[in-house]
N, C-alpha and C positions, 0 to 999 in steps of 0.2 A: 934542267933548271927546276929546282924545287920551289914550291910555293913559299912565299915569305910573308912577313907580318903585313906588308902593304896589300897582299892579296886577300886578307881577312875580310875587309869591307866589300871587296869586289865580289866575293862569293858568299855574302851573308844572306840570311833569310829575307832581309829587306830588299836585297837586290833581285831575288827570285821568289817572290811571295807565292805565286801560283804553283810553281814547281815544289816549293817547300811544303805547301799544303797537301799536294798530291803524294809526295814521299811519306809524309807523316801520317796521312790518312789511309794509304793503300800499301805502301812498302815498308811498314813498320815491323817491329819484332815478331808479330804474330801473323804476318802475311801468308806464311806457308800453311798454318793451321786454318786460316780463314779462306784462302784462295787456292792453295796448292802450288801455284807457280806465279812468277812475275807477270807473265803474259795474261794469265787468268785474272790477276789483280787489276791489270791495266784494262782489260776488257770489261771488268765490273765497273771501273771508273767511267769508261766510255758509255756504258749502258745507263749509269746513274746520273750522269752530268749533262748539262746543256751544251749545245754547240759552242756557245761563247766560252764556257768554262774549259772545254777541250782546246779551243783556240788559244786561250791564255796560258794553259799549261804547256802546250806544244811550243808556243813562242818563247817561254822561259827556257824550255829544254833546248831549243835551237840555239838560243843565245849562250846558254851554259856550255854547249858543245863547242861553239865557236870560240868562246873565251878560254876554255880549257885545252884547246887543241895543242898549244905549244908545251903544255905541262906533261911530265911523266904520268903514266896512268895511275900509279900509286897515289899521287897527289889528287888526281881526279876523284878517286874513290874516297879519300879523306874529305874532300869538299862535299861529296854527296852525303856522307855521314853527318857532316856539320849541318846540312840542310834537313836532316831527319830521316834519312834512309837507313834501314837496318839491313837491307839487301846490298850485296856487294857484286857489282857486275864483273864479268871476266874480261870484258874488252869494251871499246867504244861501240862496237857492233851491237852489243846488248842494249845500250842506250839508244842507238839508232832504230832498233826494232821497236822499242817502246814508242819512240817518236812516230814511227810508221803506223802503229795502232791508234795513236792519238789523232793522227792526221787523216785516217781513212775517211773517205766521204767528203773531205773538204776540197772542193775543186779549186779554190783560190787561197791566197794568203790573207785575204780580207776577213775580218770577223763577221759572222752571220749577224743579220739584223735582229735586234731584240724584238720580241712580240709586243704588239700594242696591247695595253691592258686597260 
């Protein structure tokens, strides 16, 4: 089942704002030059971001994986590109690996508390 016009809003930047920011900021057209690999880019994001930011991106990616599960993988790749990714995953496993790196160290699915300022 191919993605159709009604899927456009479901997979828009507005529907996945944190994932879109991550893709545009770290998996853009120069990610190989800047980071070498997708995993290195993801680890750089993990090192540079707060626990809350990692939680938000991981949540968007989990939801993206859930919503795209019934789609052919070619459509999943197109949806990632529409969100700003220049990287093309080979399989869902590649996306799950990114999720694993984003989720490392998060013992629960609850967002970490924001520090008191």
